[in-house]
C-alpha positions in Angstrom: 13.6 22.5 27.5 10.4 22.9 25.3 7.6 20.2 25.5 8.9 18.7 22.0 12.3 18.5 23.5 11.0 16.7 26.7 9.1 14.1 24.6 11.9 13.7 22.2 14.3 12.8 25.0 12.1 10.3 26.5 11.6 8.7 23.2 15.2 8.4 22.4 15.9 6.7 25.8 13.5 3.9 25.0 12.4 3.6 21.5 13.8 2.0 18.3 11.8 3.5 15.1 10.8 1.5 12.2 12.6 2.1 8.8 14.9 4.6 10.5 18.8 4.9 11.1 18.4 6.1 14.5 21.7 7.9 14.4 20.0 10.2 12.1 18.2 11.7 15.0 21.4 13.2 16.3 20.8 16.0 13.5 17.1 15.3 12.4 14.8 16.1 15.4 12.0 13.6 16.0 8.5 15.1 15.7 6.4 14.0 18.8 2.7 14.4 17.9 0.2 15.3 20.6 -3.1 15.0 18.5 -4.5 15.0 15.0 -7.4 16.6 13.5 -8.6 16.3 9.8 -5.6 16.3 7.7 -3.4 18.0 10.3 -1.0 16.7 12.8 -0.1 19.0 15.9 3.1 18.5 18.0 3.6 19.3 21.7 4.7 23.0 21.1 1.6 23.7 18.8 3.2 23.2 15.4 1.2 21.8 12.8 1.9 19.6 9.7 -0.5 18.7 6.9 -0.3 15.1 6.5 0.0 14.7 2.5 1.5 11.1 3.0 -1.6 9.9 5.0 0.6 8.5 7.8 2.2 5.9 5.7 -0.7 5.6 3.2 -3.2 4.4 5.6 -5.4 7.6 6.7 -8.0 8.3 4.0 -10.6 10.4 5.9 -8.2 12.3 8.3 -7.4 12.1 11.8 -9.8 11.7 14.6 -12.7 11.4 12.1 -15.9 11.8 14.2 -18.0 9.1 12.4 -15.2 6.5 12.6 -14.5 7.5 16.2 -18.2 7.0 17.2 -18.5 3.7 15.5 -15.5 2.4 17.5 -16.6 3.8 20.8 -20.1 2.1 20.3 -18.3 -1.2 19.4 -15.9 -0.8 22.5 -18.9 -0.8 24.9 -20.1 -4.1 23.3 -17.0 -6.3 22.6 -13.4 -5.4 22.2 -12.1 -9.0 21.0 -13.0 -12.5 20.8 -11.2 -15.4 19.2 -12.5 -15.9 15.8 -11.8 -19.7 15.7 -15.1 -21.5 16.6 -16.6 -18.0 17.5 -17.7 -15.1 15.5 -19.2 -11.6 15.8 -21.3 -9.1 14.0 -18.7 -6.5 12.8 -16.5 -9.4 11.2 -19.7 -10.9 9.5 -21.0 -7.6 8.1 -17.5 -6.5 6.9 -17.1 -9.8 5.1 -20.6 -9.3 3.5 -19.8 -5.9 2.3 -16.1 -6.5 1.1 -17.6 -9.5 -1.0 -20.2 -7.1 -2.5 -17.7 -4.4 -3.5 -14.4 -6.2 -4.7 -14.0 -7.8 -8.2 -16.4 -10.4 -9.1 -16.0 -14.0 -8.0 -14.0 -13.1 -4.8 -16.6 -14.8 -2.3 -14.4 -15.9 0.7 -12.9 -13.6 3.3 -10.1 -14.4 5.5 -8.6 -11.9 8.1 -5.1 -11.1 9.2 -3.4 -8.3 11.5 -1.4 -6.3 8.8 -0.6 -6.2 5.2 2.5 -8.4 5.4 0.7 -10.9 7.4 -2.1 -10.8 4.8 0.1 -11.5 1.9 1.7 -14.3 3.7 -1.8 -15.6 4.0 -2.3 -15.7 0.1 1.2 -17.0 -0.5 0.4 -20.0 1.7 -3.2 -20.5 0.6 -2.0 -20.6 -3.0 0.6 -23.3 -2.5 -1.7 -25.2 0.0 -4.5 -25.1 -2.8 -2.2 -26.8 -5.3 -1.0 -29.3 -2.8 -4.5 -30.3 -2.0 -5.3 -30.6 -5.6 -2.4 -33.1 -6.0 0.3 -30.6 -7.2 2.6 -30.2 -4.3 5.3 -29.0 -6.7 3.7 -25.8 -7.6 5.6 -24.0 -4.6 7.2 -21.2 -6.3 6.2 -17.7 -7.1 6.9 -15.0 -9.7 7.3 -11.6 -8.9 7.7 -8.2 -10.6 11.0 -6.2 -10.6 10.8 -3.3 -8.2 8.0 -4.8 -6.3 7.5 -4.6 -2.5 4.9 -6.9 -0.7 6.1 -6.6 3.0 8.8 -7.2 5.5 8.1 -10.8 6.9 10.4 -13.3 5.4 7.8 -14.8 3.1 6.8 -11.4 1.8 10.5 -10.3 1.4 11.0 -13.5 -0.7 8.6 -12.3 -3.4 9.7 -8.5 -3.1 12.4 -6.9 -5.1 13.6 -3.7 -3.3 17.2 -4.5 -2.2 17.2 -1.8 0.5 14.7 -4.1 2.3 15.6 -7.3 1.1 19.4 -7.8 0.5 20.5 -8.0 4.2 18.2 -10.9 4.7 18.8 -12.9 1.6 20.3 -15.8 3.2 16.7 -16.4 5.2 14.7 -16.2 2.0 13.3 -18.4 -0.6 14.1 -17.3 -4.2 11.2 -16.1 -6.5 11.5 -15.5 -10.2 11.7 -11.9 -11.1 9.8 -10.6 -14.2 10.4 -7.1 -15.9 8.5 -4.4 -14.4 6.0 -2.5 -16.7 6.5 0.8 -14.9 7.3 3.5 -17.4 8.7 7.0 -17.6 6.1 9.4 -18.1 8.5 11.8 -19.9 9.8 9.5 -22.6 8.0 6.1 -22.6 4.5 4.9 -23.7 2.7 3.1 -21.1 1.1 0.5 -23.2 4.3 -0.5 -25.2 6.1 -0.9 -21.8 3.3 -2.9 -20.5 3.5 -5.2 -23.5 7.3 -5.6 -23.2 7.0 -6.6 -19.8 4.3 -9.2 -20.5 6.6 -10.8 -22.9 9.3 -11.2 -20.4 6.5 -12.6 -18.0 5.3 -15.2 -20.7 9.0 -16.4 -21.1 9.2 -17.2 -17.5 6.0 -18.7 -17.2 6.7 -21.0 -20.4 9.7 -22.4 -18.3 8.4 -22.3 -14.8 4.5 -22.7 -14.7 4.9 -26.3 -13.6 6.4 -25.3 -10.4 4.7 -22.0 -10.0 1.8 -21.4 -7.5 1.0 -17.7 -8.3 2.2 -14.6 -9.6 2.2 -11.5 -7.3 1.8 -8.0 -8.4 1.0 -4.4 -7.2 -1.7 -3.2 -9.5 -1.0 0.1 -11.1 1.5 1.6 -8.7 4.6 0.0 -7.1 4.9 2.3 -4.2 7.6 1.4 -2.0 9.7 1.5 -5.1 9.3 5.2 -5.6 5.8 5.3 -6.8 6.4 3.6 -10.1 3.3 3.4 -12.3 2.1 1.2 -15.2 -0.6 1.0 -17.4 -3.6 -1.1 -16.8 -3.0 -3.2 -20.0 -0.3 -5.0 -17.9 -2.7 -6.2 -15.3 -5.3 -7.4 -18.1 -2.5 -9.3 -19.9 -1.2 -10.7 -16.7 -4.6 -12.1 -15.9 -4.8 -13.7 -19.4 -1.3 -15.4 -18.9 -2.1 -16.6 -15.4 -5.2 -18.3 -16.9 -3.2 -19.8 -19.9 -0.5 -21.2 -17.7 -2.5 -22.4 -14.8 -1.2 -20.2 -12.0 -3.0 -18.0 -9.5 -3.0 -14.4 -9.8 -2.4 -12.5 -6.3 -3.3 -8.8 -6.4 -1.7 -6.9 -3.5 -3.8 -3.9 -3.2 -2.7 -3.2 0.3 -1.5 0.2 -0.7 -3.6 1.0 -3.8 -7.0 -0.3 -2.7 -9.8 1.8 -1.5 -9.7 4.7 -3.9 -6.0 5.2 -4.1 -5.8 4.8 -7.8 -9.1 6.5 -8.8 -11.5 3.6 -8.6 -12.2 1.7 -5.4 -9.8 -1.1 -6.4 -6.9 -0.9 -8.9 -8.1 -4.3 -10.8 -11.3 -2.6 -11.8 -9.3 -0.3 -14.4 -8.2 -3.5 -16.2 -11.7 -5.1 -15.8 -10.2 -8.3 -14.2 -10.5 -10.2 -11.0 -7.5 -11.8 -9.4 -7.6 -15.3 -7.5 -6.7 -13.4 -4.4 -6.8 -9.9 -3.6 -4.9 -8.5 -0.3 -6.2 -5.4 1.3 -5.1 -3.5 4.4 -3.9 0.1 5.3 -6.9 2.1 3.9 -9.4 -0.8 5.0 -9.8 0.9 8.4 -9.0 4.3 7.2 -6.0 4.1 9.1 -7.3 3.5 12.6 -6.3 0.0 13.5 -4.4 -3.0 12.0 -6.5 -5.2 9.9 -6.1 -7.2 6.5 -8.5 -8.9 4.5 -7.6 -11.6 1.9 -10.6 -12.5 -0.4 -10.4 -15.7 -2.8 -12.4 -17.7 -4.9 -15.0 -20.4 -4.0 -13.1 -23.1 -5.8 -10.1 -22.3 -3.6 -12.1 -22.3 -0.4 -13.7 -25.9 -1.4 -10.4 -27.4 -2.0 -9.6 -26.9 1.8 -13.1 -28.1 2.9 -12.8 -31.7 4.3 -12.7 -33.9 7.5 -10.1 -32.7 10.0 -8.1 -35.7 9.6 -7.1 -35.0 6.2 -5.0 -32.0 7.2 -6.5 -30.1 4.1 -7.6 -27.3 6.4 -5.8 -23.9 6.3 -4.4 -24.0 9.9 -3.2 -20.3 10.0 -4.1 -17.9 12.7 -3.1 -14.8 14.5 -4.5 -13.8 18.0 -6.2 -10.6 16.8 -7.7 -11.9 13.6 -10.9 -10.1 12.8 -10.7 -7.9 15.7 -14.2 -6.3 16.4 -12.8 -2.8 16.8 -10.9 -3.0 13.7 -13.8 -4.4 11.7 -16.0 -1.7 13.0 -13.6 1.1 11.8 -13.6 -0.6 8.4 -17.4 -0.5 8.4 -17.4 3.2 9.2 -15.0 3.9 6.4 -17.1 1.9 3.8 -20.3 3.9 5.1 -18.3 7.2 4.4 -17.5 6.1 0.8 -21.1 5.4 0.3 -22.7 8.4 1.9 -20.1 10.9 0.7 -19.7 9.9 -3.0 -16.0 9.8 -2.3 -14.6 8.5 -5.4 -16.7 11.3 -7.4 -15.3 13.9 -5.1 -11.7 12.8 -5.4 -12.0 13.7 -9.2 -12.0 17.2 -8.5 -8.9 16.6 -6.2 -7.2 14.9 -9.0 -7.9 17.9 -11.1 -6.4 20.2 -8.6 -3.4 17.9 -8.3 -2.9 18.0 -12.0 -2.9 21.8 -12.4 -0.2 22.1 -9.6 2.0 19.2 -10.8 2.0 21.0 -14.3 3.6 23.8 -12.6 6.1 21.7 -10.6 7.1 19.8 -13.6 8.5 23.2 -15.1 11.2 23.4 -12.2 14.8 22.7 -13.0 15.7 19.5 -11.1 12.3 17.7 -11.7 11.4 15.0 -14.2 9.0 12.2 -14.5 6.0 14.0 -12.9 3.3 11.4 -12.7 0.0 10.7 -11.3 -2.5 7.5 -10.9 -5.6 8.5 -9.2 -4.7 10.0 -5.8 -1.0 9.2 -5.9 1.3 11.8 -7.5 5.1 11.7 -7.6 8.0 13.2 -9.2 11.7 12.5 -9.1 14.6 15.0 -8.1 17.5 15.1 -10.5 20.6 17.0 -11.1 20.4 19.9 -13.6 22.1 17.6 -16.4 19.0 15.3 -15.8 21.0 12.6 -14.0 19.9 11.1 -10.7 21.5 12.5 -7.7 24.0 10.3 -5.9 22.1 8.3 -3.2 24.5 9.5 -0.5 23.4 13.1 -1.0 20.1 12.3 0.3 18.4 15.2 -1.4 14.9 13.7 -0.6 15.7 14.2 3.3 16.7 17.9 2.5 13.2 18.2 1.2 11.7 16.6 4.0 13.4 18.8 6.6 12.4 22.0 4.7 8.9 21.0 4.4 8.6 20.0 8.1 9.7 23.7 8.8 6.9 24.9 6.5 3.8 22.9 7.9 3.8 19.8 5.7 4.8 16.3 6.2 6.5 15.1 3.0 8.3 12.0 3.4 10.2 11.2 0.3 11.1 7.7 -1.0 14.7 8.2 -1.8 14.9 11.1 -4.3 11.3 10.5 -5.4 8.8 13.2 -3.9 5.1 11.9 -3.7 2.0 13.0 -2.5 -0.8 10.5 -1.2 -3.3 12.6 0.6 -6.5 11.9 2.7 -9.6 12.4 0.6 -10.8 15.4 2.7 -8.6 18.3 1.3 -9.8 21.4 -0.2 -8.3 23.7 -2.7 -6.5 25.7 -0.1 -4.9 22.5 1.3 -3.7 21.6 -2.2 -2.2 25.0 -2.8 -0.3 24.8 0.5 1.0 21.4 -0.5 2.0 22.6 -3.9 3.8 25.8 -2.6 5.7 24.0 0.0 6.7 21.3 -2.2 7.9 23.9 -4.8 10.0 25.5 -2.1 11.4 22.3 -0.6 12.4 21.0 -4.2 14.2 24.1 -4.9 16.1 24.0 -1.6 16.8 20.2 -2.1 18.2 20.5 -5.4 20.2 23.7 -4.9 
């Protein structure tokens, strides 16, 4: 028995993995990872895999980054955790100051949570509670965008629209109005035109429901879990105007798209707008530790500021809110952005990605090749251009082939995507492109 097989068996005796049909592992071996270094993961038998999906979109500066490691080690010797109710600590204060300085204008108050789903829950609750404090308790509903995904807690599933995650739990969920998606086909559609059409659909819903709507929630520029569906910044710009017109909040879920993923530090910058709430996680700590930050406006904060007896306070908490180790990882990550001119350097990576994507677009069985910033995707199709039946699981074929050739490529259905860490060089991108091409040819054959 190899070392990998030893750990695989021990795992299958005790673990239940996320987003996994466990019976798959009768034929698809688990990959037990021993260590990470830079963009590479190494298993117990010494095989390696280039992590082109950033370990579920979180890792932006590579595994075991020495600068982030040291910052966490230094903090560990001082304070590992403390309650954030009635107490505070330096990393949370410094991180809040820095997030306030770099996020879109007007977002002045920072609230912490443990993960992305919890962060969105905070924004949803704050929005409704704000309207309640302002004498409008009837504003308790939300509008979401078709194909959106905001997490897997009950509140976030209620404002999501990906049936794979949501349908089973429908009896447990609140209903949200679903507006048309602005996502467009890069092969056949105009992004600006599709954005305008989607805005017209949103306007129609707001005209009917704004009186009972607390907020509209959106993933700016890329709907990631739906298959890396992308839209034009005009949609976000128009959405801000509609929310202002109809007096509802705009919640920007930048959990997956923040911290440089779309080319700018935050996706909302490309529409030159500021939301009422922005939700951040994943890349916030460079993938090191669970942490979410929710930033909002001063007038929203002030609506909760009162004597305790009024029950206007936001009585929401998690045990590990604002954990010092996680805040320290986030501070180290922000230092790297500043010291290494990351966004400028990523422009070269984007040019390399475009060169390789242009070649992949020529392959039979590939269509709708698309890129926004550091996120690229393409869809596997039959030779007649029609989608493969989902039961054929062509994406899984590509995944298995890539693993055998030193690449962690985890498709979303039959959509292949890259969301790499920001540290890759030209040789790495060549490896990604070569193996992706071979994996696609194998998958569609």
